[in-house]
C-alpha positions in Angstrom: -10.9 -47.7 36.2 -11.3 -44.6 36.6 -8.3 -41.3 34.5 -5.9 -41.4 38.0 -6.0 -45.3 38.1 -3.0 -46.0 36.0 -3.6 -50.0 34.3 -1.1 -53.0 34.1 -0.1 -51.7 30.4 0.9 -48.4 31.3 2.5 -49.2 35.0 4.2 -52.1 33.6 5.4 -49.6 30.3 6.7 -47.0 32.7 8.2 -50.2 35.2 9.7 -50.8 31.5 8.8 -54.7 32.6 7.4 -55.0 28.8 7.8 -57.6 26.4 8.9 -56.0 23.5 6.9 -59.3 21.5 3.9 -58.6 23.4 3.8 -55.6 22.8 1.6 -55.2 19.3 0.0 -52.2 18.0 -3.5 -51.8 19.6 -0.9 -52.0 22.8 0.7 -48.9 21.9 -2.1 -46.6 21.1 -3.6 -47.8 24.2 -0.4 -46.8 26.2 -0.6 -43.3 24.8 -4.6 -42.7 25.3 -3.8 -43.4 29.8 -0.5 -42.1 29.4 -3.3 -38.5 27.7 -5.3 -39.6 30.3 -2.5 -38.7 32.8 -0.2 -36.1 30.7 -0.5 -33.2 29.1 0.0 -34.0 25.9 4.3 -32.2 25.9 4.8 -34.8 28.9 2.7 -37.9 27.4 5.2 -37.7 24.8 8.2 -37.0 26.9 6.6 -40.2 28.1 5.9 -42.6 25.6 9.1 -41.2 23.5 11.2 -42.3 26.1 9.1 -45.9 26.8 9.0 -47.4 23.1 12.6 -46.3 22.8 13.7 -48.5 25.9 11.1 -51.3 25.1 13.0 -51.0 21.1 16.8 -50.8 22.8 15.5 -54.4 25.2 14.4 -55.8 22.2 17.6 -55.4 20.7 16.8 -52.8 17.5 16.9 -48.9 18.5 17.0 -48.1 15.3 13.5 -49.2 15.3 12.0 -46.1 17.5 10.3 -43.7 15.0 10.1 -40.0 16.2 7.0 -38.8 14.1 5.1 -41.7 14.3 5.4 -41.3 18.2 4.4 -37.8 18.4 1.7 -37.5 15.1 -0.4 -41.1 16.7 -0.5 -39.6 19.9 -1.9 -36.0 18.6 -3.9 -37.7 16.1 -5.1 -39.5 20.1 -4.9 -36.4 21.7 -7.2 -35.1 19.3 -9.6 -37.1 19.2 -9.8 -37.4 22.8 -11.0 -34.2 23.8 -13.1 -34.3 20.4 -15.6 -35.9 22.2 -17.0 -38.1 25.5 -16.2 -41.4 25.5 -16.3 -43.7 28.4 -12.6 -45.7 28.6 -10.0 -46.7 26.8 -12.4 -49.4 25.5 -15.2 -46.6 23.7 -11.9 -45.1 22.8 -11.1 -48.1 20.8 -14.0 -49.8 19.7 -15.2 -45.7 18.7 -12.3 -45.1 16.7 -10.7 -48.4 15.0 -8.5 -46.5 12.3 -6.5 -45.4 15.4 -5.3 -49.9 15.1 -3.9 -49.7 11.9 -0.9 -48.8 11.3 -1.4 -47.6 8.2 -3.1 -44.5 9.2 -0.4 -42.4 9.3 -0.1 -43.1 5.3 -3.7 -40.7 5.5 -1.2 -37.8 6.3 2.2 -38.4 4.9 3.9 -40.5 2.2 5.9 -43.7 2.5 8.4 -42.4 1.0 9.1 -39.5 3.4 7.7 -41.5 6.7 10.3 -44.4 5.5 13.0 -41.7 5.4 16.2 -41.1 8.0 14.5 -37.5 9.2 11.6 -38.5 9.4 12.7 -41.0 12.2 15.4 -38.8 13.6 12.9 -36.1 14.5 8.8 -35.1 14.4 7.8 -33.2 10.6 4.8 -32.3 9.5 2.6 -33.8 7.4 3.1 -33.7 3.9 -0.5 -34.5 2.2 -3.7 -31.2 2.2 -5.8 -31.5 4.9 -8.2 -32.4 2.4 -7.0 -34.8 0.9 -6.5 -37.0 3.5 -10.2 -37.0 4.8 -10.4 -38.2 1.6 -8.4 -40.8 1.7 -10.3 -41.9 5.2 -13.4 -42.0 3.8 -12.8 -44.1 1.0 -13.5 -41.6 -1.4 
């Protein structure tokens, strides 16, 4: 698949055809990666947020949409995409397995902050110092 082609997953996500019960974290990361293949970061964030809100509403749980988690994961994915060369989504996923852990953002955010209503409603900046986040990722 070239950067100009859309996967079935991305096409279904954009069209609102994704079953919320069959959209695990890995699919969130893949859709994010693919949106960044087609759009600059601000536009990708708009498409991702809109789609995830629609997905949450379709599941009957609109309150589960989380602005900080959405924006922070997309930012990390965007940075990683531009920091190395990847053949495709599969290569990216293989070389960035930490992105497939939902808990990754705890390296950057205190869990209480991520659970807050403010973080759910609007993007909040990470509070952990960068060096501490690096140590947590490396397991030191």
